[in-house]
Structures are given as structure tokens and as C-alpha cells.
C-alpha positions in Angstrom: 0.4 -0.4 0.1 1.3 3.5 -1.0 1.1 6.0 2.0 1.0 9.6 1.4 4.7 11.0 2.2 6.3 14.8 1.7 9.4 15.6 0.7 10.1 18.9 2.9 13.0 21.3 1.0 15.8 19.7 3.5 15.2 16.1 2.0 13.4 14.8 5.1 10.4 12.8 4.7 7.5 13.2 7.0 4.8 11.3 7.4 1.2 12.9 7.6 -1.8 11.5 10.0 -4.6 9.9 7.9 -6.9 12.7 8.4 -4.5 15.4 6.7 -4.2 13.1 3.7 -6.7 12.9 0.5 -7.6 9.2 0.8 -7.6 8.0 -3.0 -9.1 3.9 -3.5 -8.2 2.4 -6.8 -10.1 -0.4 -7.0 -8.9 -3.4 -9.4 -9.8 -6.8 -10.2 -8.2 -9.8 -12.6 -7.5 -8.6 -15.5 -7.4 -5.3 -14.9 -5.0 -3.0 -17.0 -1.5 -2.5 -15.0 -1.2 1.2 -16.5 -4.4 2.1 -15.5 -3.2 1.6 -12.0 0.3 2.7 -12.1 -0.6 6.4 -14.3 -2.9 7.8 -11.7 -0.8 5.9 -8.2 2.3 7.0 -10.0 1.3 10.5 -10.5 -0.2 10.7 -7.7 3.0 9.8 -5.5 5.2 12.6 -7.9 2.5 15.0 -6.1 3.2 13.7 -2.6 7.0 13.8 -3.5 7.0 17.7 -4.5 5.2 18.8 -1.3 1.1 18.5 -2.1 -0.3 19.4 0.6 -2.3 17.6 2.1 -0.9 14.6 0.2 -2.5 11.7 -1.0 -2.7 8.6 0.5 -2.8 6.0 -2.0 -4.5 2.8 -1.5 -4.8 -0.4 -3.8 -8.3 -2.4 -2.9 -10.0 -6.3 -4.5 -13.1 -7.9 -2.9 -11.8 -10.0 -0.1 -8.0 -8.3 -0.4 -7.3 -11.6 -2.7 -4.4 -10.7 -5.4 -5.5 -9.7 -9.1 -3.4 -10.7 -11.7 -3.6 -8.0 -14.3 -3.9 -8.8 -18.2 -0.1 -8.6 -18.2 0.2 -11.1 -15.8 1.5 -9.4 -12.8 0.5 -10.3 -9.6 -1.0 -7.1 -7.7 -1.0 -7.4 -3.8 -3.9 -4.9 -2.6 -3.3 -3.2 0.7 -7.4 -3.3 1.2 -10.3 -5.5 1.2 -13.0 -3.6 -0.7 -15.4 -4.9 1.9 -13.5 -3.3 5.0 -13.0 0.0 4.1 -15.2 2.5 6.1 -15.3 6.4 6.2 -15.1 9.0 3.9 -12.8 8.8 0.6 -11.4 12.0 -1.6 -11.4 9.6 -4.7 -12.5 6.5 -5.9 -10.6 5.4 -9.0 -12.3 2.0 -10.8 -9.6 1.3 -13.5 -10.2 -0.8 -16.9 -8.3 -3.9 -18.8 -10.2 -6.6 -20.5 -11.6 -7.7 -17.1 -14.1 -5.2 -17.1 -17.1 -7.4 -18.4 -16.9 -9.9 -15.8 -16.5 -7.3 -13.4 -19.3 -5.4 -14.7 -21.4 -8.4 -14.0 -19.9 -9.4 -10.6 -22.4 -8.0 -8.4 -20.9 -8.3 -5.3 -18.2 -5.8 -7.0 -20.8 -3.3 -8.1 -22.5 -3.6 -4.2 -19.1 -2.1 -2.8 -18.1 0.4 -5.9 -21.6 2.2 -5.1 -21.2 2.0 -1.4 -17.6 3.7 -1.4 -19.0 5.8 -4.3 -21.7 7.2 -1.6 -18.7 7.8 0.8 -16.5 9.5 -2.2 -16.3 13.7 -3.0 -15.1 12.2 -6.2 -15.8 9.5 -8.9 -13.6 8.3 -11.6 -12.9 5.4 -14.0 -9.9 4.9 -16.3 -10.5 3.6 -19.9 -12.9 0.5 -19.7 -13.9 1.3 -15.9 -16.3 3.1 -17.2 -18.3 -0.5 -18.1 -18.4 -1.0 -14.2 -19.6 2.6 -12.8 -22.3 2.1 -15.6 -23.0 -1.4 -14.1 -23.5 0.4 -11.0 -25.9 2.9 -11.8 -23.5 5.8 -11.4 -23.5 7.1 -14.7 -26.8 7.4 -15.3 -27.9 10.9 -17.3 -24.6 12.0 -17.1 -21.8 12.7 -20.2 -18.9 10.3 -19.9 -16.3 8.7 -22.3 -14.0 5.5 -22.1 -11.8 4.1 -24.4 -12.5 4.9 -28.2 -12.5 0.8 -29.1 -15.6 0.2 -26.2 -17.8 3.2 -26.8 -20.1 1.8 -28.8 -20.5 -1.6 -26.2 -21.3 1.0 -23.4 -24.0 3.0 -25.5 -25.9 0.3 -26.7 -25.6 -1.9 -23.1 -26.6 1.5 -21.2 -29.2 3.8 -23.2 -29.0 6.3 -20.0 -25.6 7.0 -20.3 -24.5 10.0 -22.7 -21.0 8.0 -24.5 -18.9 10.5 -25.9 -15.9 9.0 -27.4 -14.1 11.6 -28.7 -12.2 13.1 -25.6 -10.0 12.5 -23.4 -11.7 12.7 -20.3 -14.7 13.9 -19.2 -15.8 15.5 -16.0 -19.9 15.6 -15.2 -20.7 16.8 -11.5 -18.2 14.9 -9.5 -17.4 11.6 -11.9 -14.9 12.0 -13.7 -14.3 9.1 -16.8 -11.1 8.9 -18.9 -10.6 7.1 -22.7 -8.0 4.5 -23.0 -4.9 3.9 -20.8 -2.4 6.3 -20.9 -5.6 9.0 -21.0 -5.8 8.4 -16.8 -2.9 10.5 -16.9 -3.9 13.3 -18.7 -6.8 13.1 -15.9 -4.9 13.0 -13.1 -2.9 15.4 -13.9 -6.6 17.6 -14.1 -7.1 16.0 -10.9 -3.7 17.2 -9.3 -4.3 20.7 -10.8 -7.7 21.0 -8.9 -6.4 20.0 -6.0 -3.2 21.7 -5.4 -3.0 24.6 -8.4 -1.3 24.3 -12.2 2.1 24.8 -10.4 2.2 21.7 -9.3 0.3 19.7 -12.0 2.9 21.3 -14.0 6.1 19.9 -11.7 4.8 16.6 -12.3 4.3 16.9 -15.7 7.6 17.3 -16.2 8.9 14.6 -13.5 6.9 12.4 -15.8 8.6 13.6 -18.8 5.2 13.9 -20.6 5.3 16.9 -23.0 2.4 18.8 -21.3 -0.8 18.5 -20.0 -3.5 17.7 -22.7 -7.1 19.2 -22.5 -9.5 17.1 -21.6 -11.1 17.8 -25.0 -8.1 16.6 -27.0 -9.5 14.5 -29.6 -8.6 10.5 -28.2 -7.5 9.7 -32.0 -5.7 12.2 -34.1 -5.7 11.3 -37.9 -2.2 9.2 -37.7 -3.6 7.2 -35.2 -7.5 6.5 -36.6 -6.4 3.6 -38.1 -3.6 0.9 -37.9 -0.3 2.2 -38.9 0.6 2.5 -42.7 1.6 -0.9 -44.1 4.0 1.0 -46.6 7.3 1.7 -44.1 8.2 5.1 -46.6 4.6 6.3 -45.5 5.0 5.5 -41.8 8.5 7.6 -41.6 7.3 10.5 -43.9 4.7 10.9 -40.9 6.6 10.7 -38.0 9.3 12.9 -39.7 5.9 15.6 -40.0 4.7 15.5 -36.9 8.1 16.6 -35.2 9.0 19.0 -37.4 5.9 20.7 -38.3 7.9 24.4 -38.7 9.8 23.2 -41.3 9.7 22.9 -45.2 7.1 19.8 -45.5 5.9 20.4 -49.3 5.3 17.6 -52.0 8.9 17.9 -53.0 10.9 18.4 -50.0 9.3 15.1 -48.7 9.8 13.6 -51.8 13.4 14.5 -51.8 13.4 13.0 -48.4 11.7 10.1 -49.1 13.6 9.7 -52.6 11.1 8.9 -54.8 9.0 11.3 -57.3 6.4 13.8 -56.5 4.4 12.2 -58.0 4.7 8.6 -56.8 4.7 9.9 -53.1 1.3 11.2 -53.9 0.2 7.8 -55.1 1.5 6.4 -51.9 -0.3 8.5 -49.9 -3.6 8.2 -51.5 -3.1 4.3 -51.3 -2.1 4.1 -47.3 -3.9 7.2 -46.0 -6.8 8.3 -48.8 -5.7 12.4 -48.8 -2.4 14.0 -50.4 1.0 14.6 -48.9 -0.3 18.4 -48.9 -3.4 17.8 -47.1 -1.6 15.7 -44.6 0.7 18.1 -43.6 -2.3 20.5 -43.5 -4.2 18.8 -40.5 -1.4 17.6 -39.2 0.1 21.3 -38.4 -3.7 22.3 -37.6 -4.2 20.1 -35.1 -1.2 20.7 -33.3 -1.8 24.5 -34.0 -5.6 23.5 -32.3 -3.9 21.5 -29.0 -2.0 24.9 -28.3 -4.6 27.4 -28.7 -6.7 25.4 -25.9 -3.7 23.8 -23.8 -1.5 27.4 -23.8 -1.3 31.0 -23.5 0.5 31.5 -26.8 -0.1 34.1 -29.2 -1.6 33.2 -32.7 1.4 34.2 -34.2 3.6 32.3 -32.0 1.4 29.1 -32.6 1.4 30.0 -36.3 5.4 29.8 -36.2 5.9 27.0 -34.1 3.0 24.7 -36.7 4.4 26.0 -40.1 2.0 28.1 -41.3 3.1 31.4 -42.9 0.8 33.6 -41.2 -1.7 34.4 -38.4 -4.1 34.5 -41.6 -2.9 31.1 -43.1 -4.0 29.6 -39.4 -7.2 31.2 -39.4 -8.0 29.8 -42.4 -7.1 26.5 -41.4 -9.1 26.2 -38.3 -12.3 27.7 -40.2 -11.3 24.9 -42.9 -10.8 22.1 -40.0 -13.2 22.8 -37.3 -15.3 26.0 -38.8 -14.4 28.4 -36.3 -11.5 30.8 -35.5 -8.7 30.4 -33.3 -9.8 32.4 -30.7 -13.6 31.2 -31.0 -11.5 27.8 -31.0 -10.0 28.7 -27.4 -12.8 29.9 -25.8 -15.2 27.1 -26.0 -15.9 24.7 -23.4 -15.3 21.8 -25.7 -13.7 21.2 -28.8 -15.7 20.9 -31.9 -15.3 17.6 -34.3 -13.3 18.4 -37.7 -15.6 18.9 -41.1 -13.9 16.5 -42.5 -10.5 13.9 -41.9 -8.8 12.2 -44.7 -10.7 8.5 -45.7 -8.9 5.9 -43.1 -10.3 2.8 -42.2 -11.2 2.4 -38.7 -10.8 -1.1 -37.2 -13.6 -2.5 -34.9 -13.5 -2.7 -30.8 
């Protein structure tokens, strides 16, 4: 069991009384996804080490305090029996994984989740953990998200739940739901920011070597992740180059020269494997990156345009209008990210 510990500036560890801690209980079960446990517990632990006050007391619980085997085969030893947990919780987190469907039919587990949720300041699910919360009746008439590959199933099985597969995470009242696996990190950073402010959240993000805290409404899947990676290695390599060098010359001629093929052949490859032209792929990549900066930073439109490879703020403005139907200024003020007007033709895999 992880205990909340604050690391003082003098380097000494000081334990805190239980009453001075934010008690976080993570609910696990067989075939849970281990990253769904590691992302929130790891981020909260780092927040403690950088002075979260009050600190987080992080506990892992299962039915009967039985060891749970993760989907990776790693045995998880809980510190708590769900049935024995009493008192107020700050945060109840239900994880996901391929075992979520069996967990969602376990009435003993659902009874405990309902009981614990009633004594929690806030309730959260990671990935397909939303299926467990929904089965417990905790998501009725709420807007929620889950892993994009499981969203349709959640909506079909629970028609009273408003499922939105686009955002990374959603807050509806005191209930938080997050998308697939690593979006748990984005959700946890948001919880840390709510509790302790943006400075600590940014510090934790830096310690985790994550580029930045992605906003809730960023799409789960970009145009380059919406389908399996292109089978053609040349196209895969060029996509990596595009996303990592947005401010550089990414004209069809420059990309063709980098790949050692003619511009005409490059267009044929992109059309066959991505359903779009090289120029269109570059424009969408730059527009999506610019939208992310608009939503997550205070950078000026001119600075964002330069960073993402647009020739001017007017070019950026037109790209936003074409892709999202709104200007950058409007995009920055909107509470939710609008869906793209159009996207390249891609084959999307089933759940």
C-alpha cells in the first residue's frame, strides 16, 4: 500500500496523519490493465514528493483483499479489502482492462463500488472502468467517455448514459471518466491541478517526462492514429517526420526528396495508404497541433502559427475555419473541442 509522503526541502520524509491526507482508493480486479493503476498512482505519488498538501494516501483494493492478476500476468497485492473500507474517501478510481466485462457482472463488486462511491468526494474511471461504473448505475444521465474501441458497447448496454468517445476525459459533476489507458495520466494531472493548482501539476508532468498536460477535450485519436499504421514503411517514416518537424519545409517536393521518390509517386503512396495527399496530410497535422496549443497554452496566434509551420496568422485562421469551422480565438474560448469538418479517408478498426 502506498502511503502519502511529503518530501520537504531539506530532504526529510514526513508522514502525515490519516486525517490530513486525501484518501484515494483504486479498485482492481482480475485482468485489469496495469497501466490504469500505474498512471494515477504514479502521478499522485510524485505530487506527494513535490509537496502536495494535504498529500495523497493511495490504496489498492480488491474484493476480499485477494491478489488480482493483471492482464499482463503480473500479480497485484492489494492493501485493502473493499468490504473493509470505511470512512470518507477523497477519490474512488475504478480501473479498466479486458476483465472489465466480467467485473461489470460481479454483483458483489458492484455493491461495493456503489457503497464506496456514496462516501467519496469524487468518483473516476480509467479506460473501460466506465463499464463497471455504468453497471453500478453511477453513470446514468451523465456525459462520459471511455476507450474509443469500447464506446459503442457502453452506449448499447447503457442507453441512459451519454457516451462521447471523442475527449480524453470528461467531468460531469463529481464523476470523472477517461479514455484509453494513458489518458489516465491526463485525468490525474487535472485532478492534481484541481486540488493543488497548475504549478504542481506542471511539475508532476515534467517529472513524468510528458510533454504537457493535454486538455480534456483533445481528441482521443488523431488522423494518424485513427487507423492502423500504414503498411508502407516509407509513408510511416514520413508521417513521423511530419509530426516532429511541423515548422520545417514539408512541401510535397521536400518530402519526396527526403523519401527518394518523385512527387507524383509520393502522392500515389499517400492516397493509397492514407486516403489523402501529402499536402493535405501536412495541413491537417499542423492544424491539429495548432489547435492543441490554442487550447492548452497562452501563446499568441502568431507564435502558434510559427511553431506549427503556417506562413501567417491568416493562413492559420483559414486552416481552423476549414478544419473546425471556427477561428482560433473562438476555439480558445469554447468549452468543448468541435469535431473536424472532414478527415482523410481511413479504415477504422472494430473494437
